[in-house]
KEKEPA-121838 format. One record per residue: residue number from 1; residue in one letter; x, y, z of N, C-alpha, C in turn. Coordinates in nm, 3 decimals. Layout:
N
> k, r, n.east, n.north, n.up, ca.east, ca.north, ca.up, c.east, c.north, c.up
> NUM, A, X, Y, Z, X, Y, Z, X, Y, Z
...
//
This chain:
117
> k, r, n.east, n.north, n.up, ca.east, ca.north, ca.up, c.east, c.north, c.up
> 1, M, 0.181, 1.211, -1.365, 0.165, 1.231, -1.222, 0.208, 1.373, -1.190
> 2, K, 0.129, 1.441, -1.106, 0.164, 1.575, -1.063, 0.269, 1.567, -0.954
> 3, I, 0.368, 1.651, -0.963, 0.471, 1.659, -0.860, 0.465, 1.799, -0.801
> 4, R, 0.454, 1.802, -0.669, 0.449, 1.930, -0.601, 0.588, 1.962, -0.546
> 5, N, 0.639, 2.077, -0.580, 0.770, 2.119, -0.531, 0.752, 2.233, -0.432
> 6, G, 0.826, 2.227, -0.324, 0.823, 2.334, -0.226, 0.711, 2.319, -0.126
> 7, F, 0.702, 2.414, -0.037, 0.606, 2.412, 0.073, 0.473, 2.470, 0.027
> 8, V, 0.365, 2.405, 0.060, 0.231, 2.454, 0.031, 0.160, 2.471, 0.164
> 9, S, 0.121, 2.592, 0.196, 0.057, 2.615, 0.325, -0.086, 2.563, 0.324
> 10, N, -0.138, 2.534, 0.443, -0.274, 2.486, 0.463, -0.303, 2.358, 0.387
> 11, S, -0.203, 2.277, 0.361, -0.225, 2.152, 0.290, -0.174, 2.036, 0.373
> 12, S, -0.261, 1.942, 0.397, -0.219, 1.823, 0.471, -0.227, 1.699, 0.385
> 13, S, -0.252, 1.717, 0.255, -0.262, 1.600, 0.167, -0.125, 1.559, 0.116
> 14, S, -0.117, 1.434, 0.073, 0.008, 1.379, 0.023, -0.022, 1.302, -0.105
> 15, S, 0.058, 1.323, -0.208, 0.039, 1.253, -0.334, 0.103, 1.115, -0.327
> 16, F, 0.046, 1.019, -0.400, 0.101, 0.885, -0.404, 0.075, 0.821, -0.539
> 17, C, 0.154, 0.719, -0.570, 0.135, 0.637, -0.689, 0.180, 0.496, -0.652
> 18, I, 0.086, 0.402, -0.646, 0.112, 0.266, -0.600, 0.061, 0.167, -0.704
> 19, L, 0.142, 0.065, -0.732, 0.096, -0.049, -0.812, 0.043, -0.150, -0.712
> 20, G, -0.088, -0.164, -0.704, -0.143, -0.252, -0.602, -0.293, -0.259, -0.604
> 21, Y, -0.352, -0.265, -0.486, -0.496, -0.284, -0.470, -0.555, -0.178, -0.379
> 22, D, -0.679, -0.138, -0.410, -0.752, -0.057, -0.315, -0.804, -0.152, -0.208
> 23, T, -0.809, -0.103, -0.086, -0.840, -0.190, 0.027, -0.886, -0.105, 0.144
> 24, N, -0.892, -0.165, 0.260, -0.918, -0.089, 0.382, -0.828, -0.143, 0.492
> 25, L, -0.822, -0.070, 0.599, -0.730, -0.102, 0.709, -0.758, -0.240, 0.768
> 26, E, -0.884, -0.272, 0.786, -0.920, -0.400, 0.847, -0.880, -0.518, 0.758
> 27, E, -0.897, -0.504, 0.626, -0.860, -0.611, 0.533, -0.709, -0.636, 0.535
> 28, V, -0.631, -0.528, 0.540, -0.486, -0.543, 0.544, -0.443, -0.607, 0.676
> 29, A, -0.502, -0.563, 0.787, -0.469, -0.623, 0.917, -0.499, -0.772, 0.916
> 30, A, -0.612, -0.812, 0.861, -0.648, -0.953, 0.855, -0.551, -1.031, 0.766
> 31, A, -0.513, -0.973, 0.651, -0.420, -1.039, 0.560, -0.284, -1.059, 0.626
> 32, L, -0.245, -0.964, 0.710, -0.115, -0.971, 0.779, -0.124, -1.049, 0.910
> 33, K, -0.245, -1.095, 0.942, -0.270, -1.168, 1.066, -0.238, -1.084, 1.190
> 34, I, -0.275, -0.957, 1.182, -0.260, -0.864, 1.294, -0.398, -0.843, 1.355
> 35, K, -0.413, -0.881, 1.481, -0.540, -0.864, 1.549, -0.556, -0.718, 1.590
> 36, M, -0.666, -0.659, 1.550, -0.693, -0.520, 1.586, -0.727, -0.517, 1.735
> 37, T, -0.656, -0.435, 1.812, -0.676, -0.432, 1.957, -0.790, -0.341, 1.999
> 38, D, -0.824, -0.242, 1.916, -0.929, -0.147, 1.952, -1.012, -0.119, 1.828
> 39, L, -1.126, -0.186, 1.817, -1.210, -0.171, 1.698, -1.271, -0.031, 1.687
> 40, D, -1.281, 0.040, 1.799, -1.330, 0.178, 1.795, -1.224, 0.274, 1.745
> 41, D, -1.099, 0.235, 1.756, -0.988, 0.318, 1.708, -0.894, 0.231, 1.625
> 42, P, -0.929, 0.205, 1.497, -0.848, 0.116, 1.416, -0.704, 0.164, 1.397
> 43, Y, -0.680, 0.293, 1.416, -0.545, 0.345, 1.398, -0.454, 0.318, 1.516
> 44, A, -0.509, 0.259, 1.622, -0.425, 0.223, 1.737, -0.320, 0.120, 1.698
> 45, D, -0.349, 0.039, 1.598, -0.256, -0.065, 1.552, -0.181, -0.028, 1.424
> 46, M, -0.191, 0.098, 1.384, -0.133, 0.142, 1.257, 0.017, 0.118, 1.249
> 47, E, 0.089, 0.144, 1.357, 0.235, 0.126, 1.354, 0.274, -0.018, 1.324
> 48, K, 0.205, -0.113, 1.388, 0.233, -0.255, 1.362, 0.203, -0.290, 1.216
> 49, I, 0.096, -0.237, 1.164, 0.058, -0.266, 1.026, 0.161, -0.210, 0.930
> 50, Y, 0.200, -0.084, 0.948, 0.300, -0.024, 0.859, 0.435, -0.096, 0.868
> 51, E, 0.478, -0.133, 0.988, 0.605, -0.205, 1.003, 0.603, -0.337, 0.929
> 52, K, 0.494, -0.411, 0.942, 0.483, -0.541, 0.874, 0.478, -0.523, 0.723
> 53, V, 0.401, -0.426, 0.675, 0.391, -0.399, 0.532, 0.529, -0.365, 0.475
> 54, E, 0.601, -0.276, 0.542, 0.734, -0.235, 0.495, 0.833, -0.351, 0.500
> 55, S, 0.824, -0.436, 0.602, 0.917, -0.549, 0.612, 0.897, -0.648, 0.497
> 56, M, 0.779, -0.647, 0.438, 0.750, -0.736, 0.326, 0.781, -0.669, 0.191
> 57, G, 0.825, -0.543, 0.194, 0.860, -0.474, 0.071, 0.746, -0.400, 0.004
> 58, Y, 0.635, -0.383, 0.075, 0.519, -0.313, 0.019, 0.507, -0.174, 0.080
> 59, E, 0.415, -0.099, 0.025, 0.381, 0.034, 0.073, 0.231, 0.034, 0.100
> 60, A, 0.187, 0.105, 0.202, 0.044, 0.118, 0.229, 0.014, 0.263, 0.264
> 61, I, -0.104, 0.306, 0.224, -0.149, 0.441, 0.258, -0.298, 0.432, 0.287
> 62, F, -0.342, 0.499, 0.394, -0.482, 0.495, 0.433, -0.532, 0.636, 0.461
> 63, S, -0.660, 0.657, 0.434, -0.726, 0.783, 0.464, -0.761, 0.786, 0.611
> 64, G, -0.745, 0.899, 0.674, -0.780, 0.912, 0.814, -0.930, 0.919, 0.838
> 65, K, -1.007, 0.936, 0.731, -1.151, 0.953, 0.745, -1.228, 0.821, 0.750
> 66, D, -1.197, 0.731, 0.659, -1.281, 0.613, 0.644, -1.204, 0.482, 0.636
> 67, N, -1.076, 0.483, 0.673, -0.991, 0.364, 0.672, -0.969, 0.307, 0.532
> 68, Y, -1.009, 0.380, 0.429, -0.989, 0.336, 0.292, -0.846, 0.364, 0.250
> 69, G, -0.789, 0.277, 0.168, -0.652, 0.302, 0.125, -0.606, 0.206, 0.018
> 70, Y, -0.475, 0.191, 0.011, -0.410, 0.111, -0.093, -0.291, 0.037, -0.034
> 71, I, -0.262, -0.079, -0.092, -0.141, -0.153, -0.057, -0.078, -0.200, -0.187
> 72, G, 0.053, -0.194, -0.192, 0.123, -0.239, -0.313, 0.267, -0.191, -0.314
> 73, F, 0.315, -0.161, -0.433, 0.451, -0.116, -0.453, 0.451, 0.032, -0.488
> 74, S, 0.524, 0.112, -0.414, 0.536, 0.253, -0.447, 0.613, 0.266, -0.579
> 75, L, 0.562, 0.347, -0.670, 0.627, 0.366, -0.799, 0.711, 0.493, -0.803
> 76, E, 0.715, 0.564, -0.694, 0.789, 0.690, -0.689, 0.937, 0.669, -0.718
> 77, G, 0.986, 0.735, -0.818, 1.128, 0.734, -0.852, 1.178, 0.606, -0.918
> 78, L, 1.089, 0.514, -0.954, 1.133, 0.388, -1.014, 1.143, 0.399, -1.166
> 79, T, 1.239, 0.329, -1.222, 1.251, 0.320, -1.367, 1.153, 0.214, -1.418
> 80, I, 1.123, 0.216, -1.545, 1.033, 0.117, -1.602, 1.090, -0.024, -1.586
> 81, E, 1.223, -0.038, -1.594, 1.285, -0.169, -1.575, 1.258, -0.225, -1.435
> 82, K, 1.269, -0.139, -1.336, 1.245, -0.182, -1.198, 1.097, -0.218, -1.178
> 83, I, 1.009, -0.141, -1.237, 0.866, -0.170, -1.226, 0.835, -0.305, -1.288
> 84, L, 0.895, -0.334, -1.403, 0.871, -0.462, -1.471, 0.923, -0.580, -1.390
> 85, E, 1.026, -0.558, -1.308, 1.080, -0.666, -1.224, 0.976, -0.722, -1.128
> 86, F, 0.881, -0.640, -1.085, 0.779, -0.689, -0.993, 0.703, -0.806, -1.053
> 87, G, 0.686, -0.806, -1.184, 0.611, -0.912, -1.250, 0.692, -1.033, -1.288
> 88, I, 0.826, -1.024, -1.287, 0.907, -1.138, -1.331, 0.980, -1.207, -1.216
> 89, Q, 0.959, -1.161, -1.094, 1.020, -1.228, -0.979, 0.955, -1.364, -0.961
> 90, P, 1.023, -1.455, -0.895, 0.961, -1.586, -0.868, 0.828, -1.569, -0.797
> 91, N, 0.729, -1.649, -0.832, 0.595, -1.635, -0.774, 0.591, -1.656, -0.624
> 92, D, 0.691, -1.724, -0.568, 0.688, -1.748, -0.424, 0.746, -1.630, -0.345
> 93, A, 0.801, -1.532, -0.414, 0.858, -1.415, -0.345, 0.746, -1.324, -0.297
> 94, D, 0.753, -1.282, -0.171, 0.654, -1.188, -0.119, 0.657, -1.056, -0.195
> 95, T, 0.773, -1.021, -0.248, 0.787, -0.893, -0.316, 0.750, -0.900, -0.464
> 96, S, 0.688, -1.008, -0.507, 0.642, -1.018, -0.645, 0.495, -0.977, -0.652
> 97, I, 0.447, -0.953, -0.773, 0.304, -0.925, -0.791, 0.223, -1.045, -0.745
> 98, A, 0.270, -1.165, -0.774, 0.199, -1.286, -0.730, 0.194, -1.293, -0.577
> 99, G, 0.302, -1.251, -0.510, 0.304, -1.250, -0.364, 0.203, -1.153, -0.307
> 100, L, 0.192, -1.036, -0.368, 0.094, -0.937, -0.324, -0.048, -0.989, -0.348
> 101, R, -0.071, -1.048, -0.464, -0.202, -1.104, -0.497, -0.241, -1.212, -0.396
> 102, R, -0.145, -1.296, -0.360, -0.169, -1.403, -0.264, -0.197, -1.345, -0.124
> 103, L, -0.117, -1.247, -0.083, -0.137, -1.185, 0.048, -0.277, -1.126, 0.061
> 104, M, -0.321, -1.056, -0.042, -0.450, -0.989, -0.037, -0.564, -1.078, -0.085
> 105, N, -0.532, -1.203, -0.121, -0.632, -1.300, -0.163, -0.717, -1.246, -0.279
> 106, R, -0.648, -1.196, -0.380, -0.715, -1.140, -0.497, -0.683, -1.222, -0.620
> 107, G, -0.780, -1.236, -0.707, -0.759, -1.308, -0.832, -0.720, -1.216, -0.946
> 108, N, -0.752, -1.087, -0.931, -0.723, -0.991, -1.037, -0.583, -0.933, -1.024
> 109, E, -0.534, -0.880, -1.135, -0.402, -0.816, -1.135, -0.411, -0.682, -1.063
> 110, P, -0.303, -0.640, -0.998, -0.303, -0.508, -0.935, -0.305, -0.400, -1.042
> 111, T, -0.349, -0.283, -1.004, -0.354, -0.169, -1.095, -0.275, -0.054, -1.036
> 112, V, -0.247, 0.046, -1.119, -0.180, 0.165, -1.070, -0.285, 0.254, -1.006
> 113, C, -0.264, 0.285, -0.881, -0.354, 0.370, -0.803, -0.278, 0.498, -0.769
> 114, S, -0.336, 0.611, -0.797, -0.268, 0.736, -0.763, -0.370, 0.838, -0.715
> 115, G, -0.321, 0.935, -0.644, -0.410, 1.039, -0.595, -0.347, 1.114, -0.480
> 116, E, -0.432, 1.173, -0.400, -0.388, 1.247, -0.281, -0.470, 1.203, -0.162
> 117, M, -0.406, 1.195, -0.049, -0.477, 1.165, 0.076, -0.428, 1.261, 0.182
//
């Protein structure tokens, strides 16, 4: 993973590394049972979505252009032991991989997603 140190002018992108799923804003809102109040401006409900995601122990990041993004566990600064814990927690825990899979209604395992937005 590339790590950027210091200030970079004319840059509004942010690097990320998440163990999770690619998704979109509307899918996450539906999974969290958050009704979108303004379909013309999906970011009107962004604060509620981020608060709910964080309260469940997940991280989410979305592109401002097309509502595309990711939900999962941020891997920034984690040791391999901590990362492995996500897979061995009880399946009923929201903060487990099984909990994330259940929330997003996915049958496949999450993958490591990284990039810049």
